[in-house]
N, C-alpha and C positions, 0 to 999 in steps of 0.2 A: 432597326430595319434589317430584314433578312435578304438573302440573295434573290429570293423570289418576289420581294416587295417592289412596288413601282419605284422607279428611279426618281430621286428627288426632283430633278429638272423636268420630269414628265408630269408632275403633279399640277392640277389646274391652278392651285394657289401660287405655285412657282411661276407659271406662265403669266398670271395676272401681275405678279411682282416684276417680271421682266418688262411688261407693257408699262407699268408704273415707272420703272427706272427710266425709260425713254422720256417720260414727261418731266421728271425732276432732275435729270442729269445736267440741265443747263441752269438750274437755280443757283443763285449766289448766296453764300451764308449771310452776307450783310443784309440782303433783302429778307431772308428768313428771320433774322434777329430784329430787324426794324418792324416787321409785321407782327411779331410776337415778343413783347418785352419781357415776358416770363420764361422764354424758351430756355435760358440757361439754368433755370430752376426746375422747370417741368420735365425736361428730357435728361434727367440725371437719376441715378439710382445708387444706393450704397447699402451694403450688407456684409457682415463678417469681415470688415476691414477692406473691402474691395469697393472702389468708387468708379462708376461708369458714367461717362459724359457723352451722350449721344447728340447733344445740341450742336456740336461742331462738325456734324456730318450732314449730308443732304437727306435728312430724315424728316418726314412729315408725320402727322397723326395717321394718315392713310398708309404710309410706309410701315408703321408699327403694326397696324391691323393686318396688313398683308403678310408680314413676317410671322406673326402669331398664327395666321391661317395656314401657313405651310406645314405646321405641325411638327417642325423639326424639334427634337428633344435635345437636352443637354448631352445625353448619351450619344446621339447621332453626331452632334457637333464635335465631341471628343474623338469619335471614330473617324470622322472626316479629317480631323487634324492629324490623326495617326496615319491615315491613308496618305495624306500629303507628305508627311515625314518619310514614310516608307518609299514613296515614289522618288523622293530626293536622295534616296540611298541611306537614310538614317536607320539604325537598327531599332526596331520597336521592341521594347522589353517591358513586361509586366509580370512581376513576381506573384501577384495575387490572381492573375488571370492567365493560366497556361494556354487557354484556347484563343488568346487575343490575336496571335499572328494569323490564324485561319480566318477569324472574324474580320480582321483588317482586309485580308485578301477578298473575302466575300463582299465587304463594303465597297471596295474598289471596283469589283466586277459589277456590282449593283449600280453604281454610279454611271458605268459605261453601258448599262442596259443589258448586261450579260448575266448568265446564271452559271454558278459553279456546281458541279455534282458532288 
């Protein structure tokens, strides 16, 4: 995502995800598990030694579709994490990416709907 790219929270898919959140925020995990006995198996993923278990979150099949529709890439997620770290005063260092600091600043501005020159 560049500084001129549409802010993540302004994307139509993100807005649909926000509406969806209002629908599922009151769901209880016990109800989700009782409605889907394979939930604990279906909503997990494992690769390269990393195990992710989405089943213990208020996630539905619709939630996953909407998350994919946002088009957020792993690269953007990493940048968002670095933006958060920078905002909390942590020093962002990347030896293989000397331009990272500027890109983090651009990402932060982009999330606020601003553009950096």
